[in-house]
C-alpha positions in Angstrom: -37.9 20.8 33.9 -35.9 17.0 33.5 -35.3 16.3 30.0 -38.0 13.2 28.4 -36.1 10.0 27.6 -35.7 9.0 24.4 -34.1 6.3 23.5 -33.5 6.9 19.7 -35.1 9.9 17.4 -34.2 10.4 14.2 -34.8 13.5 12.0 -33.9 14.9 8.1 -33.6 18.1 7.3 -33.6 18.0 3.2 -34.3 20.5 0.3 -32.1 22.3 -2.2 -28.9 24.1 -1.8 -29.3 27.6 -0.5 -32.0 27.0 1.1 -29.7 27.1 4.6 -30.2 22.9 5.5 -26.8 22.7 6.9 -27.1 25.7 9.4 -30.5 24.9 10.4 -29.0 21.2 11.1 -26.1 22.8 13.1 -28.2 24.7 15.1 -30.5 22.0 15.8 -28.6 20.1 16.6 -26.4 22.5 19.1 -30.1 23.3 20.7 -30.7 19.5 21.6 -27.3 19.0 22.3 -26.4 21.5 24.6 -29.5 23.5 25.5 -31.2 20.3 26.5 -28.4 17.6 27.5 -28.9 15.0 24.9 -26.5 12.9 22.9 -26.5 14.0 19.3 -24.7 13.1 16.1 -25.2 15.6 13.0 -24.4 13.9 9.3 -24.8 16.0 6.1 -24.6 15.9 2.3 -25.2 18.6 0.1 -25.0 19.3 -3.8 -24.1 22.4 -5.6 -25.8 25.5 -4.7 -25.2 26.8 -8.3 -27.1 24.2 -9.8 -29.9 23.4 -7.2 -28.8 20.6 -5.8 -29.9 18.4 -2.4 -28.9 18.9 0.8 -29.6 16.8 3.8 -28.9 17.3 7.3 -29.5 14.3 9.6 -29.7 14.2 13.2 -29.9 11.3 15.6 -31.1 12.2 19.7 -30.5 10.4 22.2 -30.8 10.3 26.2 -27.8 7.4 25.9 -24.2 7.3 24.2 -25.3 7.0 19.9 -23.7 3.4 18.6 -24.8 4.0 15.2 -24.4 7.8 14.0 -26.8 7.6 10.7 -30.1 8.3 10.3 -32.0 5.4 8.3 -35.5 4.6 10.2 -37.1 8.6 9.9 -38.9 9.9 12.7 -39.2 13.3 11.7 -38.6 14.4 8.0 -38.5 17.9 6.9 -38.8 18.2 3.1 -38.3 21.5 1.7 -38.0 20.8 -1.9 -39.9 18.0 -4.1 -37.0 16.6 -5.2 -36.1 15.8 -1.3 -39.5 14.5 -0.5 -39.2 12.4 -3.3 -35.9 11.0 -2.6 -36.3 10.8 1.3 -39.7 9.9 1.9 -38.9 6.2 1.6 -37.0 6.3 4.8 -39.6 7.6 7.1 -41.0 5.1 9.7 -44.2 4.1 10.4 -46.0 6.6 12.4 -43.3 9.2 11.7 -44.2 12.8 10.7 -43.3 14.8 6.9 -43.2 18.6 7.5 -43.2 19.9 4.2 -42.6 23.4 2.3 -46.2 23.7 0.7 -45.2 26.1 -1.9 -42.4 23.7 -3.2 -43.9 20.6 -2.6 -46.4 20.1 -4.5 -47.3 16.1 -5.0 -46.4 15.1 -1.0 -46.5 10.7 -2.1 -48.8 9.9 1.4 -52.2 12.2 2.1 -50.9 12.1 5.6 -48.4 14.8 6.2 -48.3 19.2 7.8 -46.6 21.4 6.2 -46.1 25.6 6.0 -45.3 28.0 3.5 -42.1 28.4 4.9 -40.5 30.7 2.0 -43.5 32.5 1.9 -43.7 33.7 5.7 -39.8 34.6 5.5 -40.8 37.2 2.6 -43.8 38.2 3.9 -43.6 38.2 7.4 -39.5 38.5 8.0 -38.7 41.1 5.0 -35.8 38.4 4.6 -36.2 34.6 2.3 -32.9 33.5 3.9 -34.7 33.3 7.9 -36.9 30.8 6.1 -34.4 27.7 7.6 -35.0 29.8 11.1 -38.9 29.3 10.8 -38.3 25.8 10.5 -36.7 25.5 13.5 -39.4 27.3 15.4 -41.8 24.8 14.0 -40.0 22.1 14.3 -39.1 23.0 17.7 -43.1 23.3 18.0 -43.0 19.8 17.0 -40.7 17.8 19.1 -42.3 16.9 22.5 -38.6 17.1 23.9 -38.0 20.5 22.7 -38.5 23.4 24.9 -39.2 26.8 22.9 -36.9 28.5 25.4 -34.2 26.6 25.5 -34.2 26.1 22.0 -34.3 30.1 21.5 -31.5 31.0 23.8 -29.5 28.4 22.4 -30.4 30.3 18.6 -29.6 33.9 20.3 -25.8 32.4 21.5 -25.0 30.7 18.5 -25.7 33.5 15.9 -23.8 36.7 15.2 -25.1 39.9 17.3 -26.2 41.6 13.2 -28.4 38.6 12.2 -29.6 37.6 15.6 -32.6 39.9 16.4 -34.6 38.7 12.7 -33.7 35.4 13.7 -35.0 35.4 16.7 -38.3 36.7 15.0 -38.2 33.8 12.8 -38.0 31.4 15.2 -41.2 32.6 17.4 -42.9 33.3 14.2 -42.5 29.3 12.9 -43.5 28.3 16.4 -46.4 30.3 16.4 -47.7 29.5 13.0 -46.9 25.9 13.9 -49.3 26.1 17.2 -51.7 27.9 14.8 -51.8 25.3 12.3 -51.1 21.6 13.5 -52.8 21.5 16.8 -51.5 20.0 19.7 -48.3 18.0 19.1 -48.6 15.0 21.6 -52.0 14.5 19.4 -49.6 14.2 16.2 -46.7 11.8 17.9 -49.7 10.3 20.2 -48.8 6.8 17.6 -45.1 6.7 17.6 -43.8 4.6 20.3 -40.4 5.8 20.0 -40.9 9.3 21.8 -41.9 8.2 25.4 -40.7 5.5 28.1 -43.3 6.0 30.6 -42.1 3.4 32.9 -38.3 5.5 33.1 -39.0 7.6 36.5 -35.9 9.7 36.2 -37.4 11.6 33.4 -40.9 13.7 32.4 -43.2 12.0 29.9 -45.7 13.6 27.9 
């Protein structure tokens, strides 16, 4: 399968210290770069974990060389805390998606959002709260029309140490499955977002 053409697609992963935001950004970025052959830049900002400081990891993904590496007009904002949602929602572009942790973001700034109780799923379905970020990775993979589940999972297996590989693959599959069950068709969610597809480009698959 050929990669879908992307002009520029911006993702922000955000939450609190201790939620694995930076690891999530690195693993997602490597999956899109090494697995899917996109150009990807990754930048990050984080506060002290002990104080519950805010953390964020930004990805810019493109089929072309990326001239400006910072994310400022987000296509996808993943907010795993109320503070992060409040802080970064203003950077979400019109037509972008907001994905939240529904148990921790009690007051979303808008009515248009999608979400899952990622922490609860990690505790009850996986038995390891630290696997929450990998559940998020699975859900995000389902949402991104240019990300292939098989490729992202293979990259996850390759970058993780053997002792935690199986449980994280289980968490990834859970996130993908829960997103598919709860979010519906991702193509419909993105239909209004013109940045995803350029249908006149013959070298790439389109939705």
